[in-house]
N, C-alpha and C positions, 0 to 999 in steps of 0.2 A: 272200364267203368266198375266200379265197386258195387257190393251188394246193396239193395235197397234197405235203408233204414227207416221203420215207421216213426212218423212225428209223435212227440208226447202230447196226448190228448187227455182231457178230463172224462173219465169213464168209471163210474163207481164199481162196475163189475170186474174191474182190474185190481182192486184192492184184495191183497192176500190175506188168508185168514188170520195171520199173525199181525197184521197191520201194515206190512210193507206195501208200496204202490208199484205194482208190476209194471203199470203203464210207462214208467221212467226207467225201467231195467235195461240195460244194454242187452241182455239175453233175449229179453221179450221183443225189444225193438229191432233186433237183427233176425228175428224168426226163429231162433234156436229153442225158444221155450214159449209155450201157448199161455203162460200165466199160471198162478197158483191153482185157481178153480178149475181150469181145463187139463191140467198136468195130470194124467192119469198114472204117470211114472212115479209120481211123488207119494206112493203109498207107504214109504218109510216115515214121513211126517206125522207125528202124533198130533200136532195142533190141527192140521188140515183133517185128519180122520175124526178127531173130536168134534170139530165144527161141522162137518158133513153129518156125523151120527146125531147131532143135536140140532140141525137145520139152521145154524148160526151163519150169518154172512161173513162174521170175523169174530174173534175173542171179545170184541167190543159188546157183542150182544149176549154174553154169558152172564146171567144173573147169579151163578152159584160162587163166582169169584169177584167180589167187588174190587179186591187189590189183585190184579192180574199177577203181580210178583209171587203170590202164595200158590199159583197153579204150576205144579211140577212138570206138566206138558208143555207150558210156555216157557218157564224159567228152568231151563236144564243146562247142564255143563256145556253141550255143544253150542247152544244158543248164546251163552255167555261168552264163549270163545269168539264166535262170529260177531257179537256186539264189539267186543274190544278190538278186534282185527279190523271191522269195517266202520268203527265209531258209530254204530246204528243204536238208536234207543227206541226199541219196538215198544216198550211199556208207554212212552210218550205218544207214539203213534195211536196206539189203543185209546188212550185218554183223549187224543184230539178227535179220533172217531166218535167216541161217546159225547164230547162236548158239542162238536160241530155237525155230526151227522155224515153219512158216508159220501152224499153228493159234494157238500162243501170241503170235505177232506180230499177228495179226488181233485175237485178244482185247485186247491192250495197246492197239492204236492205237483201237479201238472204246471201249474203256473210257476213252481220253483224248479221244475224239471228235475226232482229228487225222488228217489224211492223210500228214502227215510227221513226221519227227523234224526239229525246228527246230536251226539253227545257233545 
């Protein structure tokens, strides 16, 4: 019998600071990652550090950057490379959180069983 894999459930606490939905991530579901908010090893992530320092639930809460792409912490070369490789549209995720709210976004992503809005 293989390892237990967590079901994808709607839980707004599983929204990563950058807008990805950890609840549908394979690493989270297999127990290899606790999710962005609980991942103390992710000290390298400037988006996570900024959100924690400013007590934001995610970049969607930032009033300093109406256009998330103007933020150099969010929109950096590594993020653009990952977006291209994984076809991930994190800015669309942040816009969806702003438009729908955290709970509705978590329900939507869990319902689709996806961790990102695809490009």
